[in-house]
N, C-alpha and C positions, 0 to 999 in steps of 0.2 A: 314704390319709393326709390328702389335701385335704378329703374329706368329713368325716373324723373331727375335724379341727381347726376346720372352719367350720360343720358341720351342714348343708351344702348340697352336693348332687351337682354336680360341675363340668360345664361345657359339653361337649357331645359332641365327641370327637376328630375324627370324620369331618366334622362340620359345620364345625369349625375348619379342617380341611384344605381344604374347599371354599370357604373364606372367607365362610361364612354365619354365623359366630359367632366371638367372641373370648373367650379365657379371662379371667375376672374375677380381678384380682390377689388372692392369698390374704389379704393384710393388709387389704384393703378390706372383707372380710367378718369378719375377726377381727384387730383391731389388737394383740391380746395376743401374737400369734406374732412371734418375732424376725425381723428382716430376713434373717438368714443362713438360718434354717430355711425361710422362705417362698421365698427365692431357690433353694434346693436342690430343693424340691418342684416349683416351677414349671419349673425346668430339666429335671427328669425327665419333665415332661409336655409338652415341646416337640413340635410337629407334625413338624418336620424331624428325622429321626434323627441327622443330623450335629450338631444343636444340643444333643442330650442327653448324659448321661454315657456314655462309651464302654465302661466296664466297671464291675463291682460295687465294685471298690476305690475308684474315684473317687467313687461315690455314698456309700459308707461314710465316706470321709474328709470329704465335705461335711456329712454328718449329725453326725459327731463334732465338727466345728468350728462347729456351729450354736448352741452355748451362748451365753448373753448375756454371760457374764463376759469382760471384756477381757483377752486374752492372745494370744500369738503362735499363729497357726493351725498345727495339725498338718500336716506335709507341706510347709510353706512355707519350711522352713529346713533346712540341713545343717550338721553339725559337722565342721570341718576337723580332721585329725589333728595332734597336737602336733608342733612342729618337731624335727628331729633334732639330735643333739649338735653336729654340724658346723655346722648353720645357726645354732644359738644362739651358738656361738663366733665365727662370722664376722659376725653381725649381731645383737648382743644386744638392741638396742632395737627390733628389728622386731616390729610388732604382729601379733597373731594374730587372723585373721578367723574368728569363731566362727559367726556366724549369716549365712547367705546366703539372701535372699528369692528364691523361685523363681516366685511368681505373686502377683497382686493378690488382695486380700480379696474374698470372695464378696459381702460387704455393699456393696462399691463398684461391683458390676456391676449396671447398670440393666436391668430387664426390658423386652424388646422383643417386641411381639405379632407373630404371623405376618402380619397385614395390613400392619403398618408395614414389615416386611421386604420384602413383595411390592411395596409402593409404592416403596421405595428401589431395588429391582432394576429396576422399570419406569422410574424416573427415570434410572438409569444407562444402560439400553438406549436411552431416548429421546435422551439426550445423545450417545450413540455414533452413532445414526442421523442426527441433525442435523449432527454434525461431518462424517460421511461425505458427506452431501448438499452441504454447503458446500464441502468439498474438491473434489468432482467438478465443481460449478458453477465454482469458481475455475479448475480445469484446463481446462474447456471454454472459458471466457471468455478465458483466456490463449492457448489454441490459435487462437481466432478473431482475436485481436489480431495474432498472429505469422504465421498462414498464410492467413487470409481476411479481411483488414480491409475489403475492398470491400463486404461484405455488412452491415456495421454501419450503422445510421442516422446521418445527418449530425449530429444533435444529440448522439449518443454519441461520434462521431469528434472533435468539438470538444474533448472532455475529454482527448484524447491528441494533443497538437500534434506529436509526433514521427512520427505516421503519415503516409505519403505521400498527397497528394490524389488523389481519384478522377478519372481522365481522362474527360471527356464524350465521347459518341459523336458523331463528326463526319460530316456528309454530304459525300461527295466533291464537289469542285468540278466544275461542269458547264459545258461549253463550248458556246455557242449561237451560231449564225451569224445575224446580224441585218443587214439592208440598211442602208446609211448614210442619213442624213437628206438629202433632195434638195437639191442645190446648183446654182447657175448655173455651167455649164461651157461654155467657148468651143469650139465645134465647127468645126474648120477643114475637115473633110471631110463634106459633107452626106450622103454615101452611107454613112458609117461609123456603127455603132451603139455607143453607150456602155454598157458592162456595169458594174454596181455592184461595187465592191471589197468582198469579204467582210471583216467585222470580227469579231474575237474579243471576246466580252463575258463576264466572269466573274460568275456569280451569287453573292450574299453567302453566306458560310459560316454555317451554322445548326446548332444542336443539335437532335437528334431529339426531338420532342414526344410523349412517351408518355402520351396522354390515357387516363384511366381511365373506362371506361363505367359508368354507374350500374347498380346491381343491379335487375333487373326486379321489379316488385311482384307478389305473389301466391305463386307456388310457392316462391321462394327466401326471401321474408319470412314465409311460412306465416301468412297472415292469416285470421282466422275472424270472421265476423259471428255474433252470438248475442244472446239476449234475457236481460236481467238486471232484477231487481226491487230493485236497490240503492238507488233513490230512492223506493221505495214503490210505483211503478207500472211495469209491464213496458215497457221501451224497448230498442231495438236498439243494440248496441255493436259496434265493430270493434276487434279486438285483434291485436297482433303477438305470437305466443307466444314468440318469441326474445328480445324486449325486455320483455315483460309490460306493455305500455302499451295502455290501452283508451281509445277516444274515443267519445262518444255520437253516433249517426247520426240518431236520431229524437227528437222532443220532442212527441209526440202527446198531446193532452189526455185521450184515452181509452185511451192505451197502444198499443204496437205489438208484433207478434210474427210468427213464421213467416217469417223472411227467406229469400229465394231469389235467387241471383245471375243476372244476364244472362251469357251465355257469354263476353263480352268483359271482364267484371270491372269495368265502368264504372257499372252501375246495379243497384239492388236492388228487388225487388217484395216487399211485405209485407202483413200483415193488420192492420186497426185498425177498431174499438177492441178491446183485449184487457185487460180489467181484471185478470183472474187467469188462470193457466194452467188450461185445461180441454180436454175432448175436442172440442168444437165451439164455433163462435162465431156464433150467430144474430145477425142485424142488422149483421154486420161487412162491410167493403168492402176492396177491394184498392187499393194505392197503389204508385207507382214513385218512387224517390228516388235521388239521387246519393250516393256514399259519404261526401261531406263534409257531407251534410245539406241540400244545395240541390236545386232543381228538383223539388219535390214535385208529383206528378201523380196525381190520382184516376182510377181506371179506371171504365168504365161499370158500374153496379150495379143491383140490383133488390131488392125486398122479399124477406126471407128470410135473406140473408147469404151472402157469398162468403169462402172461406178456403182454406188448404192449397195455395198457388200453387206451380207448378213451371215454370221457363223452359225452352223447347226448346233443343237444342244449336245450332240455326241462328239463334236469337234472334228468330224471327218469331212465335212463339206462346207463350202462357202458359196452361197447363192448370191448372184449379182445381176445388175442390169447391164446390157451390152448393146452397143451400136455397130457391132462388127458386120451386121447384115444390112446396114443402112437405116434401120429403124429399131426401136426398142424391143428387145426380147430378153427373157430371163434364162441365164445359164447357171451352171454349178461347177465349181472347181473341186476336184477330188484331192484333198490335202495329202493323203498317203501315197497315191499313185501319180500325182502331178499331171492330171488329165482334166480337160474341160468338156462338158457335155451340155447340150441345150435341153432345158426342161419344158418350155412352152414355145410353140411355134405359131407365129401370127403372120398376117399379110402386111404389105407396106402401108395400108390404111389404118392399121391397128397398132397400139402401143401397149406393151406389158412391162411393168416396172415395180420397184419398191417391194421386193419379196421379204416376208417375215415368217420365221419358223414357228410352228406350234411348240408348246413346252415339251411334248413327247417326241418331237422330231418327225412325226409321220405326215404332217401337212404343211402347206405353205399358203398364206394369204397374200394377195398382191393386187395392185391397181391395174385395171384394164380400160383403155380408152378405145371405143369403137366408133363413136361419132363425134360428139362435141364435149362430152364429160367423161370423167373417170368413174368406174364402178369397181366394187370389191368382188374378187373372185377367189375361189379355193381350188387347190389341186393337191394331189399326193406328193410326197417327197421325191417320187420318181418322175413327176411331170405328167401324170395321167389323171383321169377322172376330173377334168376341169368343169366347174359349175359356178354359177353366179351366187354370191353370198348376199349382196345388198344392192338393190336397184337405186339408181340416181335420177333417171329420167334425163330431161334436157335442161333442168334448172340448176341442180346442184352437182358438184364434183367431189367425190370422196377419195382421199389419198392418205398416205403415211399410216397404213394399218399397223397395229401391234397387238399381240395377244396379252391377256392378263395371265399372271403366273399359274393360276388354276386351270387355264385353258377353256373357261366357260364364256368369256366375253372377248370381243375385239374392239379396241379403241381406234378411232380414226378422226382425221380432220376433214371438215366439210366447208367448202366455200361456194358462193354463188357463181354461176356461169354467165349470168345476165348483167350483174352490176359489180363494181369494185368494192367488196367488203372483206374484212379480215376473217380468216377461218376460225371456227369454233370446234371444240372437242366433243365428239359423240361416242356413245357406247352401244354396241349391238350384242345381244345375247344369242349364242348359237342355238339353233333349233326353233327360234321364233320366226314370225313372219318376215319376209325378206324386205319389208319396207318399215320395220319398227326399229327405232333408235331413240336413245335418251341423250339429251344435251347435258353435259356436265358443267356446273356453274363455277368456272375458274375465273377469278377476278383479274384477268390480264387482257391485253389488247387483242392478242391472237394466240393460237396454240397449234404447233406443228412439231413433228419428229419427237413423239413421246417415247420414254423408256422407263421401265420399272426398276426399282432398286432390288437387290438380291433378296431382301426380307419382305418385299411387297408392301412395305409401309410408306414408301415415297415414290413419286414420279418426277422425272425431270423433262423439260421441254423447252423449245425455243419460242420466243414471242417477239414480235416487232413488225417491221415493214419499211416504209420510206424513211423513217426516222432512225433506223438501225435495229439490229437484232441483239437480244440478250437471252441468257439461259436462266431459267427459274426452276425451282423445285418446291414441292408441296406434298401434302397428303393427297391421295386420289380424290378426296372430297373437296380439295382446295384449301385446307387449313394449313397454318404455319408457313404461309407463302414467303419465300426468300429468293434473292437473286445471287448468282455466283459472284459477280463483280459489280461494284457500284460505279465504275468509270464508264461514262457515256461517250467517250471520245473514240472508242473502237467497238467492233462487233464481236459477239460471242454466239455460237450456234453449234448444232450437231452434238447434243449431249449423249453420253453412253455410260451408264453405271458400270463399275467394275465388279465382276462376280467375285465370290469368296475365293481367294487365292488358294490353290492346292499345290502340293509339292510336284515339281516337274518330273 
């Protein structure tokens, strides 16, 4: 009937039930149709069965009453029987009620769409939930006032003058024996010894001072140093992920990148210049700086370039990758003696880079490229006993190794050497077969440059590629994933968790 009167097939009933469509009012498509007829047809097409006619007689009556002529609707009135003879005699002037309306005109009923009804139900439910929450909050607050007023803050207690004051904790009076002040005493007996008379002295009554210790910096504040290009040139920033506040640490003319913390959390070593993010930084040098941007100190350098620094757990050495020999080799800087020594020696066809210290400081894991791919190797902290840790073959390249805080696993990024795909994060357990690794399911595009938080509960890493880089942090299993910054107009990379700060 709708299609016959409008020439248009109405919206699908299932789509309207799923709230993906709404029925177009019939008179909007054909104004010639009377309001009563349109209302009857639209009611018969309601999505909710309870809103439709409940039987054929109701539908029939609505259709019969859909004529445009103004008259009393069929079925909306009843005719009362005439009064009896006795009623006429007792009350001759009593009027007879002939027509009794039983329902409103269909023309006066407004059409309500399923979506409007759903929104109205949602509003009713929301009002009920808000009312319940307010009622529970009031009951809890009233319970605190009546049964536990001492837990209320002083500023809130002032609003209720009828509450009893909180009694302060009093230190018990201490009795101390103190000798009297020396005085001139006449001694009539030269052989007698005068003993001082003990005197009781009361110490002043005082309230216990509950001093609040400051929260230590580092693990509790969860601070991360990272590189950002927000000013156009890479610089190092320090951010507190709980307060989302970042401060600039460096302001190097050529840019700064690859921050690495000293184990006490009081200094940073970094690479400069870093004009853009890239795989290696020829002609770069290493610098040390305080977290507040003071105390900038250049480290001994040489032609070629030094980068990828890593501070030893005891704070005495900084391992780094160097191009001073024309190809990548790993060196160590002695912080105390200001000397540089080579840890691993390779030939011009081989590259050794990306050193990472074990938690006990006795070993270094690094990436070694002999043919076409990088493999993971181990050596002692003195640069001896080199051995392969994880084989890559000619298909996959393993880089950016990092130790887990317990020293049992090594995490690394793996990418294909045969096709352009983004690197995934893998974990290898020390002591297992050299070709066994487990892929960690992190729900990001790529994973590189991983770093553990001081408490081992979080990891931070960079993810990205041709669309830019961003720093993420999550649990080692990938839970509670979050990003350092939400701005996609600049790059963030090279994250480094700040260790728990200790007194310098």
